[in-house]
Steps between C-alpha positions, in 0.01 A plus 500: 500500500631767266703233318177330393416807289854573377515549122728245342427238768292315244446138595625545856242458774560684829300389802541499879406210726419452867614159625331547837657447842732205442692298759856586394821609672404861420182472709656290776286208378187676631313500170181303456589362157789308351756666274388268218141620533617860505716447193213349300352840410840631385554192285151530352554865409854439370379234260210691342476495123544820297129581528504505880422800718754772567509774763313288757553420866390142577488242774404134473135596448568735209538875443470737796409870491795739516 
């Protein structure tokens, strides 16, 4: 998450997300959640306003400890 603290990155939020174990081709369809449900956290974080968090790691329930 070094990019989150990069000087000159003003206005750019940098966060990581965990979609969980999704039933996709990559997992051989063994995941317990749909791809749409897994994508929801990425979409939520990608559409934050300028005052949103940066440098976080989140899942669908919110920020997780690093």
